[in-house]
C-alpha positions as CSV (number, residue, x, y, z in Angstrom):
1,X,-56.8,53.2,-45.3
2,X,-54.5,51.2,-43.2
3,X,-52.0,48.9,-45.0
4,X,-50.4,45.8,-43.4
5,X,-47.9,43.3,-44.5
6,X,-45.9,40.5,-43.2
7,X,-42.5,39.9,-43.7
8,X,-40.7,36.7,-43.3
9,X,-37.2,37.1,-42.0
10,X,-37.1,33.7,-40.3
11,X,-36.7,30.4,-42.2
12,X,-37.5,27.5,-39.8
13,X,-35.0,24.5,-39.9
14,X,-36.7,21.8,-38.3
15,X,-33.7,19.4,-38.6
16,X,-31.5,22.0,-37.2
17,X,-34.0,22.8,-34.1
18,X,-34.3,19.2,-33.4
19,X,-30.9,18.5,-33.3
20,X,-30.0,21.5,-31.0
21,X,-33.1,20.5,-28.8
22,X,-31.8,16.9,-28.3
23,X,-28.3,18.1,-27.7
24,X,-29.6,20.2,-24.9
25,X,-31.6,17.1,-23.6
26,X,-28.3,15.0,-23.8
27,X,-26.3,17.3,-22.0
28,X,-25.5,17.5,-18.2
29,X,-27.2,19.4,-16.8
30,X,-29.8,19.2,-19.5
31,X,-31.8,21.9,-20.6
32,X,-34.8,23.0,-22.9
33,X,-35.1,26.6,-24.1
34,X,-37.9,28.8,-23.0
35,X,-39.5,28.9,-26.5
36,X,-40.6,25.3,-26.1
37,X,-43.1,26.5,-23.7
38,X,-45.3,28.1,-26.3
39,X,-47.2,25.5,-28.0
40,X,-51.1,26.2,-28.2
41,X,-51.9,25.0,-24.6
42,X,-48.4,26.5,-23.2
43,X,-49.6,29.8,-24.5
44,X,-53.2,29.4,-22.9
45,X,-51.3,28.4,-19.7
46,X,-49.2,31.5,-19.6
47,X,-52.1,33.5,-20.2
48,X,-53.5,32.1,-17.0
49,X,-50.3,32.5,-15.0
50,X,-50.5,36.4,-15.8
51,X,-54.2,36.3,-13.9
52,X,-52.7,34.6,-10.8
53,X,-52.7,36.7,-7.6
54,X,-48.7,35.7,-7.2
55,X,-47.8,36.6,-10.7
56,X,-47.8,40.4,-10.0
57,X,-45.6,41.3,-13.0
58,X,-48.1,41.9,-15.6
59,X,-50.8,43.8,-13.6
60,X,-47.8,45.8,-12.0
61,X,-46.4,47.1,-15.3
62,X,-49.8,47.6,-16.7
63,X,-50.6,49.8,-13.5
64,X,-47.3,51.8,-14.3
65,X,-48.3,52.5,-17.9
66,X,-51.9,53.6,-16.8
67,X,-50.6,55.8,-14.1
68,X,-48.1,57.3,-16.5
69,X,-48.8,57.1,-20.1
70,X,-49.2,60.6,-21.0
71,X,-46.0,61.4,-19.7
72,X,-44.3,58.5,-21.2
73,X,-45.8,59.1,-24.6
74,X,-44.8,62.8,-24.5
75,X,-41.2,61.6,-23.9
76,X,-41.3,59.2,-26.6
77,X,-42.7,61.9,-29.1
78,X,-45.1,61.5,-32.1
79,X,-44.6,60.2,-35.4
80,X,-42.0,57.6,-34.7
81,X,-41.8,54.0,-35.9
82,X,-43.0,52.1,-33.0
83,X,-41.3,48.7,-32.9
84,X,-43.0,46.2,-30.6
85,X,-40.5,43.3,-29.9
86,X,-42.4,40.2,-29.2
87,X,-45.5,41.7,-30.0
88,X,-47.7,38.5,-29.8
89,X,-51.0,39.7,-29.9
90,X,-50.2,43.0,-29.9
91,X,-52.5,44.1,-27.3
92,X,-49.5,45.9,-25.0
93,X,-48.5,47.6,-28.3
94,X,-52.1,48.6,-29.4
95,X,-52.6,50.5,-26.1
96,X,-49.9,53.0,-27.2
97,X,-51.0,53.8,-30.6
98,X,-53.6,56.5,-29.7
99,X,-51.4,58.5,-27.5
100,X,-48.1,58.3,-29.8
101,X,-49.6,58.5,-33.1
102,X,-46.9,56.6,-35.0
103,X,-46.4,56.6,-38.4
104,X,-45.4,52.9,-38.6
105,X,-46.5,50.2,-36.3
106,X,-43.9,47.2,-36.7
107,X,-44.8,43.9,-34.7
108,X,-42.0,41.4,-34.5
109,X,-42.2,38.2,-33.3
110,X,-41.5,34.5,-34.0
111,X,-45.2,33.6,-34.1
112,X,-46.5,34.5,-37.7
113,X,-50.2,33.5,-37.0
114,X,-50.4,35.7,-34.0
115,X,-49.1,39.0,-35.5
116,X,-50.9,38.3,-38.7
117,X,-54.5,38.1,-36.8
118,X,-53.4,41.1,-34.6
119,X,-52.7,43.3,-37.6
120,X,-55.8,42.4,-39.4
121,X,-57.9,43.1,-36.2
122,X,-56.1,46.6,-35.8
123,X,-56.1,47.6,-39.4
124,X,-59.7,49.0,-39.3
125,X,-59.1,50.9,-36.0
126,X,-55.9,52.6,-37.2
127,X,-56.3,53.7,-40.8
128,X,-53.5,55.9,-40.7
129,X,-50.8,53.7,-39.5
130,X,-49.0,51.8,-41.6
131,X,-48.5,48.3,-40.1
132,X,-45.8,45.7,-40.7
133,X,-45.3,42.4,-39.1
134,X,-41.8,40.9,-39.1
135,X,-41.4,37.1,-38.4
136,X,-38.1,36.5,-36.9
137,X,-36.3,34.9,-33.9
138,X,-34.4,37.8,-32.5
139,X,-33.3,35.5,-29.4
140,X,-30.5,35.1,-31.8
141,X,-29.5,38.4,-32.8
142,X,-31.7,41.5,-33.8
143,X,-31.2,43.2,-37.2
144,X,-34.2,45.0,-38.6
145,X,-32.2,47.6,-40.8
146,X,-33.9,46.5,-43.9
147,X,-37.2,46.9,-42.5
148,X,-37.3,50.2,-41.0
149,X,-37.6,53.3,-42.6
150,X,-35.4,56.5,-42.1
151,X,-37.6,58.1,-39.2
152,X,-37.0,57.9,-35.6
153,X,-37.8,54.4,-34.1
154,X,-39.2,53.8,-30.8
155,X,-38.8,50.2,-29.2
156,X,-41.1,48.6,-27.1
157,X,-40.1,45.3,-24.8
158,X,-42.4,45.3,-22.2
159,X,-43.0,42.2,-19.6
160,X,-39.4,41.7,-18.2
161,X,-38.8,39.4,-21.1
162,X,-35.3,41.0,-20.8
163,X,-35.0,38.8,-17.8
164,X,-34.7,35.8,-20.0
165,X,-31.5,36.9,-21.3
166,X,-28.4,36.7,-18.8
167,X,-26.9,40.0,-18.0
168,X,-24.1,39.6,-20.7
169,X,-26.7,38.3,-23.2
170,X,-29.0,41.3,-22.3
171,X,-26.1,43.8,-22.8
172,X,-25.5,42.4,-26.3
173,X,-29.2,42.6,-27.2
174,X,-29.9,46.0,-25.6
175,X,-26.6,47.3,-27.7
176,X,-28.2,45.9,-31.0
177,X,-31.4,47.9,-30.3
178,X,-29.1,51.1,-29.4
179,X,-27.7,50.4,-33.0
180,X,-31.2,50.8,-34.4
181,X,-31.6,53.9,-32.6
182,X,-28.8,56.1,-34.2
183,X,-31.6,58.5,-35.7
184,X,-32.3,61.5,-33.0
185,X,-35.6,60.8,-31.3
186,X,-35.1,57.0,-31.3
187,X,-35.7,55.4,-27.8
188,X,-36.2,52.1,-26.0
189,X,-39.5,51.5,-23.5
190,X,-38.5,48.4,-21.6
191,X,-40.3,47.0,-18.3
192,X,-38.0,45.1,-16.0
193,X,-38.7,43.2,-12.5
194,X,-36.9,44.3,-9.7
195,X,-35.1,42.5,-6.9
196,X,-37.4,41.8,-3.9
197,X,-37.7,39.0,-1.2
198,X,-37.0,35.5,-2.2
199,X,-40.5,34.2,-1.0
200,X,-42.4,36.8,-3.2
201,X,-40.3,35.9,-6.2
202,X,-40.7,32.4,-5.8
203,X,-44.3,32.5,-5.3
204,X,-44.7,34.1,-8.5
205,X,-42.8,31.2,-10.2
206,X,-44.5,28.4,-8.1
207,X,-48.3,29.5,-7.6
208,X,-50.5,27.7,-5.2
209,X,-52.9,26.4,-7.9
210,X,-50.0,24.7,-9.9
211,X,-50.6,26.6,-13.4
212,X,-47.0,27.3,-13.7
213,X,-46.3,23.7,-12.7
214,X,-48.6,22.7,-15.5
215,X,-46.9,25.0,-17.7
216,X,-43.3,23.8,-17.4
217,X,-44.1,20.1,-17.7
218,X,-46.1,20.9,-20.7
219,X,-43.1,21.9,-22.5
220,X,-42.1,18.1,-22.3
221,X,-45.2,17.1,-24.1
222,X,-44.4,19.6,-26.5
223,X,-41.1,18.5,-27.0
224,X,-42.4,14.9,-27.6
225,X,-44.3,15.9,-30.5
226,X,-41.3,17.9,-32.1
227,X,-38.7,15.0,-31.7
228,X,-40.6,11.9,-31.0
229,X,-39.4,11.3,-27.5
230,X,-41.2,9.8,-24.8
231,X,-41.1,11.7,-21.6
232,X,-43.7,11.5,-19.2
233,X,-44.5,14.8,-17.9
234,X,-46.3,13.4,-14.9
235,X,-43.0,12.3,-13.5
236,X,-41.4,15.5,-13.3
237,X,-41.7,18.1,-10.6
238,X,-41.5,21.7,-11.2
239,X,-39.0,23.4,-9.3
240,X,-38.8,27.0,-8.9
241,X,-36.0,28.7,-6.7
242,X,-34.4,32.3,-6.3
243,X,-30.5,32.4,-6.7
244,X,-29.5,35.1,-4.9
245,X,-25.8,35.4,-6.3
246,X,-27.1,35.3,-10.0
247,X,-30.1,37.6,-9.1
248,X,-32.2,35.2,-10.9
249,X,-35.5,32.9,-10.8
250,X,-34.5,29.4,-12.1
251,X,-37.3,27.0,-13.4
252,X,-36.2,23.4,-13.4
253,X,-38.0,20.0,-14.2
254,X,-36.9,17.3,-11.6
255,X,-37.2,13.6,-12.2
256,X,-39.5,12.3,-9.5
257,X,-37.7,8.7,-10.2
258,X,-34.9,7.2,-12.5
259,X,-36.2,6.9,-15.9
260,X,-34.7,6.3,-19.4
261,X,-36.1,8.6,-22.2
262,X,-35.5,7.9,-26.0
263,X,-34.0,10.8,-27.9
264,X,-33.8,10.0,-31.7
265,X,-33.7,6.6,-30.9
266,X,-30.9,6.6,-28.4
267,X,-31.7,6.2,-24.6
268,X,-31.0,9.0,-22.2
269,X,-31.0,7.9,-18.4
270,X,-32.3,10.6,-15.8
271,X,-31.4,10.0,-12.4
272,X,-34.0,10.3,-9.7
273,X,-33.6,14.1,-8.8
274,X,-31.8,15.0,-12.0
275,X,-33.1,18.3,-13.2
276,X,-33.9,20.0,-17.0
277,X,-33.3,23.7,-16.8
278,X,-36.1,25.3,-18.7
279,X,-36.1,29.1,-17.8
280,X,-34.0,32.1,-16.2
281,X,-35.6,35.1,-15.2
282,X,-33.2,37.7,-14.2
283,X,-34.2,40.6,-11.8
284,X,-32.1,43.8,-11.4
285,X,-32.0,46.8,-9.1
286,X,-32.8,50.1,-10.7
287,X,-29.2,51.2,-10.7
288,X,-28.0,48.1,-12.2
289,X,-30.3,48.0,-15.2
290,X,-29.8,51.6,-15.7
291,X,-26.1,50.9,-15.8
292,X,-26.9,48.0,-18.3
293,X,-28.7,50.7,-20.6
294,X,-25.7,53.0,-20.0
295,X,-23.4,50.4,-21.2
296,X,-25.3,49.6,-24.1
297,X,-24.6,53.1,-25.5
298,X,-27.9,54.9,-24.3
299,X,-27.1,58.4,-23.0
300,X,-30.3,59.4,-21.1
301,X,-32.5,57.1,-19.1
302,X,-35.8,57.8,-17.4
303,X,-37.6,55.6,-15.0
304,X,-41.2,55.0,-13.6
305,X,-42.0,52.4,-10.7
306,X,-45.1,51.3,-9.0
307,X,-45.4,52.7,-5.3
308,X,-43.9,49.3,-3.7
309,X,-41.1,49.4,-6.1
310,X,-41.7,45.8,-7.4
311,X,-41.2,46.7,-11.1
312,X,-39.8,49.5,-13.2
313,X,-40.2,51.1,-16.8
314,X,-37.2,52.7,-18.4
315,X,-37.2,55.0,-21.2
316,X,-33.5,54.9,-22.7
317,X,-32.8,57.6,-25.6
């Protein structure tokens, strides 16, 4: 009979979070961390984004996994601890369990409700696999050493979520994963969006239906509930563009008119055209990302791509 449990490594400090959020909004340029996209409505909108014709990332990565799953599973090996970073509803990680037969499945996410529900769903299907949910915000650093056993660990970080880090931040984060891979047989399986023409990248983050725009503006409604601010989301325009020099898509919200917003009782004036930076999504060439993995300490790197070369999956050991 499968056993599952939840370990809470993240203690939410609502006051500290509110202070950091307010400080970001008072800054110039203003900013909102991407985690504030994901209230209930934001999660639903993101699910819709993944089904849009312009948003190739999810289906392209899935296609690579489907085409090469047996080969990748063989390279990972059986009996590992399978550590699913940013697991969410665990569907992506669950697709690997029959193939790699891990000794443990470790779902890591800040969203306790999501991983708890997923583990409850999965327990009857995988009775031989110990299941552990770890509630933590690894954007501020990854330390799972007290939660992992002495067995080799296979880390899984799909979806090109690594693109939300700057290259320096990505290097530090992957180096933290590498430190968890000291046991021989450990590895990292990671999905990465690749550099391509700006028009395709910008369309993926500014779809014709306006779903991504709604997703971006919804962050303001979420912020209003959290800190009692009075943003009017409809007065902000979604803005997404590819910065070729930094090799990243940036998402912003742009004020369509001058306005005053109250943050913790203090007025903050936004000029017409002023922007709030909400997300980066860095893109890599295959060579650049392989170099990043090597710089983090991984010695062996394999890569799989789709036929068009839009997306890559790397296995680093």
